[in-house]
Every structure is written in C-alpha cells, then in structure tokens.
N, C-alpha and C positions, 0 to 999 in steps of 0.2 A: 657233366654238363647239365645245367638246370633245364627242366622242361619249359616249353613255351607257356606263358600264362593263358588261361582261358579267355576268349573274347568277352568283352563287356556287352551283355545282351540288352541291358536296360539302362536308362539314365533317369535322373530325378530332376524335376523342374524346380527352380528357385521361385520365390515369391515374385509375382509380376512387377511389383514396385522395384525390385532389385534388377530384374531383367532389362528394364527400361533405362537404367542409369548408365551414363557414359563413364568410362574410367577417369579418375582424377589425373590431371596432367602434372606429374611431379618433375618432369624434365630429366635431363641427363646429368650425371655426376662427372667430376673431372677425370677420373680414371677411364670411364667409358668413352669420353670424348678423345682422350689421348689415343686409346686403342683404335677407335673407329676411324678417326680422321688423320692419324699419324702425326700429331703435333707434339712437340716436346714440352710445351707449357700451356696452361689454360688460365684464362681470366673468367671467373665464375660470377656473373652478374645477373643470375636468373632467380635467386631465391630470397633476396632481401635480407641477407645475413649481415652482421656487423663485421666488416673486414679488420677492424682493430682488435677484435677479440674481447674476452671478458675482462673484468678488473683483476689485477694481481691478487686481490684478496680471495678470489675463487681458488687459486692454487693452494693457498694456505688452508682453506676450508676443506680441501680434499686430501690433505695429509692424513695418513693412516687409513685410507679407504680400503686397502687390501685386507686389513684385519676384519672388515665388516661385510665384504661381498658374499661370504658364504651364508649369511643370515638374511632372513626376510627383513625388509625395512620396517622400522618402528613407526608408530603413528606420527603423522606429520605435524605434531603439535607445536614444535619449536618454530618451524617456518610460518605456520599460521599465526602464531603469537607475534612474530616479527612483522608480518604483513598487517595484522590488526593494529599494531602500534603505529606503523608507518602511515596507514590509511585512516586511522581513527574510526575503525569499524569493529563491531563485535566479532570475536573469533568464530562464533557459531554461524556467521553469515558468509564465511569464506570457504570456497571449495577448490581443492587442487586437482589438476589434471595432468595427464601425459601430454603436455602441450595444451594450449587453449583449444587446439583442434579436437581433442578428445571431449572437452566440455561442450563444444559445438555439437558433437554427435549426441552427447548425453541429454541435452536439452530437448530435442524432439523425441528421443526415446522416452522421456518422462512425461512430455506434455502434448505431443502431436499425435492425433489419431487419424485413421483414414478419412479423407474428405475435409479435414480441417484446413482452413485457409491461412496461408503464411504470405507475408509481403516482405520483399527485399528489393534491392536496387540492382541494376546491371549497367556496365559490367561489374561483376562481383567476385568475391572470394568464393570459389566453386562450392565449398562445403556448406555454405549458407543455404544453398539450394539443394544439393544432393542429399544431405542428411535429413532434411525435412521430407523430401520426396521418397526417401527410403522407408519412411514410416507411413507413407500413404498421404502425406500432406499435399495440398494443391497450392503450388507456389505461384504468386503473381509478382512479376518483376516490373519495376519502374525504371526506365532508362534515364541516365543523366542527360542534361541539356546539351545542346550543340556546343556550348562553351565549356563542357565537361564540369558542370557544377550540379549539385543535388537539385532535382526538380521538385521544390517544396509543394507547389500547388498539386502536382500529380501524386505526390506521396500522401498528401492530406486526403485527396479524393480516394486513394486506394485503402487507407486505413479507416475511413469513415464508415465503411460497410462492415458487417460482422467479420471478425478476424480472430484467429487464435494467437498469432505471434507476429510481431514485427522484428526483423533482425537486419542490421546493417553495420558496416564499419565506419568509424569516424576517427581519423581521416579515412577516406575510402581506399580500399585495395581492390583493383589496381590503379584507379585513377589518381588518388592522392588529394582530392578536394575535401574541404572541411565544411561541416555544418556548424554555424555559429549558435550562440546562446538563444537569440530571439527565435530563430527558425526551429531549433531543437525543442524549445518550449511549446511552440505552436503545433509541431508534429505530435508531441506527446499528448497535448490537450485534445487533439483530434481523435485519438485512439479510444475505442470503447473501454469501459472501466475494467473489463475482464481480459483485456489483451495483455499478453506477456511481452514486454519490451526488452529487447536484447541489443545492447550497444557494444560492438566489438572494438576495443581500443588497443589492438595489437601494436599500433604505431604511435601511441599516445606520447611517448617520450620525445619523439621527433616533432610532433605537432605543438606541444605545449610551450615551446619557445616562442610561438606566435601569441601575441596578447589577446587575440580574438578566439582562441581555442577554449571551448566551454568546459566547465566542470560538470560532467554529465551526472555524477552521483548526487551532487547537491540539487540539481534540477529534478532528478527522479525522486529523491527523498522527500521533496516538497509536495508530492502528489500521491494518490492512493493506488495507482495501478501497480501490478507486480512487475519487477524488473530484475535484470541481470546485466552486469558490466563485466566484460571479458578483458583480461590482461595476459601478457606473456613475458617470459624471460628469454625468448628466442631471438628477439630483434635487438633492441638497444643494449640489453644486458649480455649479449654474445653467447648465449647458451643453447643455440638451436640444436646442436648435436645431442644434448641430454634430454630434451623434450620435457619441459615443465612450464605450466601456465596456471592461471587461477581465475576464479570468478568471484565477484562480490555480488551478493543477492540481497533482495529487499527484505527477506525474512528468513528466520531459521527454518521455517517450514519448507521453503524452496530448497535451501541447502540440504535438508534431510532427504527430500524427495530425490534430488540429484544423487545423493549418496546411495540410494537404492539401486541405481543403474550404474554406479561407478564400479569399475573392476577392483577387486581386492588388491591392496599394495600397488595401486596404479601409478604412484610416483616412486621411482627407485631411489635408493639411498644416495647414490652419486648426485642425482638431480637435486634432491633435497639439500644436501650439503653445499652444492655449488650455488644454489639460489640464495641460501643464507649468506654465503661469501659475497655474492653479487650485491646484496642489499647493504653490505658493509663497504662497498666500493662505488658509491654514488658519484663521487667527484670524477672518476674515470668515465662513468656513463655519460655524465653531462659534457665532458670534454670531447668524447668521440661523437656525440650527437651534434655538437657545435661544428666540429670538423666536417661531418657528413653534410650538414646543412649548407656550409660554404661550398663544398664540392658540388652539391646538387645545383646550386645557382650557376656555377661555372658551366656545368654540363647543360643546363637549360639554355644558356646563351649560345653555346656552340651548336646545339641541336636546332635552335631557331635560326641560327646563322646558315644552316644547311637548307633553310626554307621549309622545315617540318613544323607541323602543328603539335605543340607540346601542352599537355594538360597541366593545370595548376596543381602543385603537389606540396604537401607538408609531411610526406613520408620519407623514407630513405630510398626512394626510387622515382623514376619518371615514366610517364606513359605517353608515347608519341605515335603519330600516324605517318605512314609512308605510302608512296604509290605502289611499292612492291608488297605483295601479300606477306603478312608477318611470318608465315611458315617458311616461305622462300627466303626471306631476309634472314631468319634465324639460321637456316641451313648454310647460307653463304658465310655468315659470321662464324659458325662452328668450324668451317673449313680452315679458319685462321685461329682457332682455339679460343673463341669468345662465346660465352654462353649468355643468352638473354632469354626472356620468356615471351614467346609468340602467343598472342591471345586468340582463343579458338571459339569464343562465344559468338553466336550469330549476330551479325551487324557490327562486329568489332574485329574482324579477321585481318584488317589492315593496320591494327594497332599492336604495339610491342611495349612490354614493360622492361626497363633496364634498372638494375639495382645500382646504387652509388657505392663504388668501391674505393680503394686507395687511389691517390692521385695518378700513380703510374698505370694502374689498371684502367682508370677512366680514360686516360690519354690513349692507351692502346685501343680501347673500344672505339673512341672517336676517330682514330686514324683508319681503322679497318672499315668502319661504317662509311666514312667519307669515300674510300676507294670503291666500296660496293655500290653506293649511290651514284658515283660518277660513272662506273661501268654500266649500270642500268640505264642511265640517261644517254650514254653513248650508243647502247644497243637500240634504244627507242628511236634515236635519231637515224641510225642506219636502216632501221626497218620502216621508217616513215616514207 
C-alpha cells in the first residue's frame, strides 16, 4: 500500500490579473447533458455550430491522414497560399491560429501592457475582454442601444481618448447586430493613429448575404492605422471540432509580431487539411448559410410571436430576452434535452442566445420553450 502523500504546506499565488478573471462559460456538451438530465437525445443550440456540417470536400482532403499523424505538421504554407489567393492579400500578412480564439489571445499578448486602455462592446464575446484583462489591460465596454444596435456615438466617444486597442465583432456576438460601412468608417476615423483596430468577423459568411454588410478590409486598407481582421473555419465552414482560424493583418510586421507569441505547430495537420478542403467546397458553405438564414427568420417570427424581445441578427443565432432569468430558463430547457447559451454578463442576465439548428431541432426548441414560458406564466398567475 502506498504511503499517504505529505500535506501541501504552501501554495503559490498567480498573477493578480489572472486571479480576477471569471472562468469562460463554455457550456455543457451533449454527453454531459444526457448523463446529468437522463435524456435520450439532445438538441445542441448553444455554440453556434453549423448543423449541416462541413463540405464533402473536407472528407476527401482528410484521406490518408493516418499516414501523417505521427509527424509534426509542416509549415502552413499551402493553406496560407490558398487564403491569400481567395482574399487577394499577401501571404506574409496572414496568420493562422488554433481557432480565431487563439489569435484573440495572441493579440493582447503581443500588444497590450498593464494599464493599456482597450475598448470593446457589451454584451460581448467574453475573450475580447478576458484576454486583454489577463495582460493587465484596462477594458472599457460600450453597451449596445436599447434596440440592440451598436451605439456609434458612445463608441466614438470611447475611442477618442488615448487607447491601445479597439476590438469588436461585426456582426456582433451574441447580439447579431451589424455595423454598416458609413458607421464603420466614422468609428475608424475617430481612433487615434496608433490604435490597433481589431474586427472579429467570425460570422462574416452569414452576414455578407445582406447587401449592407461592409468590406472591413477595404475600409481599413484605405487608412493608416494598424489593423487585424479575424476569421474562422468554425462556423459556416463546419470545422469547429478541429479548431482553425486566421487573421489578416495590415502589415507583415504585425504578422511577424504575432508569430513571436504563436505556439509552435499551433495548427495541427488535420485542421490544415480540412480547411484546405473547406475552401474547395464554397458552394456547400453558401447553401448552408442560405438555409440557416431562412431558418433564422422563421425562428425570429416564432419567438416574437411568444411576445419576446428578439435582437436583430445577421449571425447563425438569435439573442432574446425573457421574464425568466436566463440561467433558470437554460436549466429548464436542459431538463428536456435542449442546450442554449444563457448570458451571464451584468445587465444581460435575462438574455439568452440560441443557435440556429436543423429545422427539426429548431422546432423542438420552440416547442419546449413554449411549454416553459407557459408554465412560468401560469405560476406567476397562481402566485399573484
């Protein structure tokens, strides 16, 4: 029998910036929900994945993968070459990451020092805030308007003061609202010349079917401030499980700087091959985006029919407010095998984000939600 290990007499404190960070809310997976709630099947509408999956060309691209998994991945030159051709950008300005999330972390690691001021919007994708705060940045948040649109005057006021970095998603996550060309130009022009402007376009493929969605790279290229545009293969391309995204930067200098904090071999060979295959299946991507947009509008009408406030969205999700706190609502839905994303940011805890799934998945969500809302209304009536 092994002896008892000695007690731990001392501990070591982490950096205060880290100690103050809340954990990122990644949500529950399908197997965890089945086990915890005893349900036979689960509808996963909490992570904004593409329910139609990747293009068939991804499967072909992954053929022969087993012959390569024992080796470190080679340089990502082929994928960057394809992206450069697709985007009409120099290869030296493109940086790959283990999902765009890794690049979101790399940016403040490279550019944000303790005390640097960073501006973003709320509600937000949490890592826009957390990763900057982890480096000691002071993050100022600008809330969306009551109509759930970007508050341009407030954003311009925020960036008009000394600032190290502006970062926000267009279209917004979790709200879904879009900043058009005129407003984007005005916001950029309001930034100091040494402000790093980061536009996260994770949901671009869903938004660009709207004629008003701006070409951020063209607007940014026309001015002299440093900039980074983020993209991902996780959403419309259906590769969330393989974790691969990329950044387009305003200069090779920025790309080289990000390379200094990038992990060696940070994009694995399966992810690289799958992304190459996905770029060869753009018709599938466009088709699934169109189907998702149609389902999104059906969902919006149904949610509004329940009397709920639904934010405008050009993503593959909807953000809606209920009288029930979002945590309680999500728990009730989980009991029926439906996963959504309860929002936990202060001021938005009665808002919930739901991804757009397959038609049958959306119908199941709406049926369960209708029952939950009806039960809550009945309970309020009895308690009144």
